C-alpha positions in Angstrom: -31.9 -19.9 -22.8 -31.6 -16.7 -20.8 -34.4 -14.2 -21.2 -33.4 -10.5 -21.5 -35.7 -7.5 -21.9 -33.0 -5.4 -23.7 -32.3 -5.7 -27.4 -28.8 -7.1 -28.1 -27.0 -5.3 -30.9 -24.2 -7.2 -32.8 -22.2 -6.6 -35.9 -23.4 -9.4 -38.3 -25.7 -12.3 -39.0 -23.2 -14.9 -37.7 -23.0 -13.1 -34.3 -26.8 -12.9 -34.3 -27.2 -16.6 -35.0 -24.6 -17.4 -32.3 -26.4 -15.4 -29.6 -29.8 -16.7 -30.5 -28.7 -20.1 -29.1 -28.0 -18.4 -25.7 -30.5 -15.6 -25.2 -34.3 -15.2 -25.6 -34.1 -11.5 -26.6 -34.4 -9.4 -29.7 -31.1 -9.4 -31.5 -30.4 -6.7 -34.1 -27.4 -6.6 -36.4 -25.7 -3.4 -37.6 -24.5 -4.8 -40.9 -21.0 -4.0 -39.9 -19.9 -0.6 -41.1 -23.2 -0.3 -42.9 -24.6 1.3 -39.7 -22.6 4.4 -40.6 -24.9 5.0 -43.7 -28.2 3.5 -42.3 -30.1 6.3 -40.7 -33.3 4.2 -40.3 -31.4 1.5 -38.4 -29.8 4.1 -36.2 -33.2 5.7 -35.5 -34.5 2.3 -34.5 -31.5 1.8 -32.1 -32.4 5.2 -30.5 -36.0 4.1 -30.0 -35.0 0.8 -28.6 -32.5 2.5 -26.2 -35.3 4.7 -24.9 -37.6 1.7 -24.5 -36.2 -1.4 -22.9 -32.6 -0.5 -23.6 -29.9 -1.9 -25.8 -26.9 -4.1 -25.2 -23.9 -3.3 -27.4 -21.8 -6.4 -28.1 -19.2 -6.0 -30.8 -16.0 -7.9 -31.7 -12.9 -6.9 -29.7 -11.1 -5.7 -32.8 -10.6 -2.1 -34.1 -13.7 -2.4 -36.4 -15.9 -3.5 -33.5 -14.7 -0.6 -31.3 -15.4 1.9 -34.2 -18.9 0.5 -34.6 -19.5 0.5 -30.8 -18.2 4.1 -30.4 -20.3 5.4 -33.3 -23.5 3.9 -31.9 -22.8 5.0 -28.4 -22.1 8.5 -29.6 -25.3 8.6 -31.7 -27.6 7.6 -28.9 -27.9 10.6 -26.5 -30.8 9.3 -24.3 -32.0 5.9 -23.1 -30.2 2.9 -21.7 -27.1 1.5 -23.4 -25.2 -1.3 -21.7 -21.8 -2.2 -23.0 -20.7 -5.9 -22.9 -17.1 -6.6 -23.8 -15.9 -10.1 -24.7 -12.2 -10.7 -24.0 -9.5 -10.9 -26.7 -9.2 -14.5 -27.8 -6.8 -15.3 -30.6 -7.7 -17.8 -33.2 -9.8 -18.4 -36.3 -13.5 -18.9 -36.7 -14.3 -22.4 -38.2 -16.2 -20.9 -41.1 -13.3 -18.8 -42.3 -10.2 -19.8 -44.3 -7.9 -17.5 -42.4 -7.9 -15.6 -39.1 -9.0 -11.9 -39.0 -6.4 -9.1 -39.6 -5.8 -8.8 -35.9 -6.0 -12.6 -35.3 -8.9 -12.3 -32.8 -12.1 -14.3 -32.6 -15.2 -12.3 -33.1 -18.4 -12.8 -31.1 -19.4 -15.8 -33.3 -16.2 -17.6 -32.3 -16.2 -17.0 -28.5 -17.1 -19.8 -26.2 -20.5 -19.7 -24.4 -18.8 -19.5 -21.0 -16.9 -16.3 -22.0 -20.0 -14.7 -23.5 -22.0 -15.4 -20.3 -19.2 -14.1 -18.1 -19.2 -10.9 -20.1 -22.9 -10.5 -19.7 -22.6 -11.2 -16.0 -19.8 -8.6 -15.6 -22.1 -6.1 -17.2 -24.7 -6.8 -14.5 -27.2 -8.4 -17.0 -27.4 -11.9 -15.4 -28.5 -12.5 -11.8 -28.6 -9.5 -9.5 -27.6 -6.2 -11.0 -24.3 -4.8 -9.9 -24.5 -2.1 -7.2 -22.6 1.1 -7.5 -19.2 0.7 -5.8 -18.8 2.5 -2.4 -15.5 4.1 -3.8 -15.7 4.4 -7.6 -12.6 4.0 -9.7 -11.7 7.3 -11.5 -9.6 8.5 -14.4 -7.3 10.1 -11.7 -6.8 6.6 -10.2 -5.6 5.3 -13.5 -3.3 8.3 -14.0 -1.8 8.0 -10.5 -1.3 4.2 -11.1 0.5 4.9 -14.4 -2.3 3.5 -16.6 -2.8 6.8 -18.4 -0.8 9.8 -19.4 2.6 8.4 -18.8 5.4 6.3 -20.2 4.2 2.7 -21.1 0.7 3.5 -19.8 -0.9 1.8 -22.8 1.1 -1.4 -22.1 0.1 -1.3 -18.4 -3.6 -0.9 -19.4 -3.3 -3.8 -21.7 -1.8 -5.9 -18.9 -4.7 -4.9 -16.6 -7.2 -5.8 -19.3 -5.6 -9.1 -19.9 -5.7 -9.9 -16.2 -9.4 -9.1 -16.1 -10.2 -10.9 -19.4 -11.2 -7.6 -21.1 -10.3 -6.5 -24.6 -6.9 -4.9 -24.8 -8.2 -2.0 -26.9 -10.2 -0.3 -24.1 -9.3 3.4 -23.8 -9.1 5.1 -20.4 -12.8 6.4 -20.4 -14.2 3.0 -21.4 -11.9 1.2 -18.9 -13.1 3.3 -16.0 -16.7 2.5 -16.9 -16.0 -1.2 -17.2 -14.0 -1.4 -14.0 -16.8 0.3 -12.1 -19.3 -2.1 -13.5 -17.4 -5.3 -12.7 -15.9 -4.5 -9.4 -14.8 -1.9 -6.9 -11.7 0.1 -6.0 -10.3 -2.7 -3.8 -10.6 -5.3 -6.6 -8.9 -2.9 -9.0 -6.0 -2.3 -6.5 -5.7 -6.1 -5.9 -5.4 -6.8 -9.6 -2.8 -4.0 -10.0 -0.7 -5.4 -7.2 -0.8 -8.9 -8.8 0.6 -7.6 -12.1 
């Protein structure tokens, strides 16, 4: 088990049970969309962010991104680390049918992919240093990944190549790119597409 000082925030109890096998850390569930009505839980998340910090790990589907966005927007101070698991298509073993988007949630992702996601976020081993030349929104625009024809498709291709969720918007993608690599890595991946 890997010991973490931050509290891991996940959507539901199956996600919590899944991560409890990998991490020695407090794990708090949002109750899915219940977080939108639960002022006490949101206040707790704010306090935890100001203390040791929180790690947001939601499913890579639309619901997961709505929950993540809501929590991140509601916490104005403190440390919030975003961990993104890649889009993996399939069906969780406990379910009769795949989700509406056909993607596995946190509970269905392999250990290796979860650990890689935590490593990319700088939570395992040595923390990531700030890149010498950060990647900016202007870089994405100039490279046709935002504000242009087929830019969403190009972003999805970049995300797929980096094993990131396809649903990342421009602002989130810039943050994630800077946390997992540098400008040179970004350009190398773009050239390989």
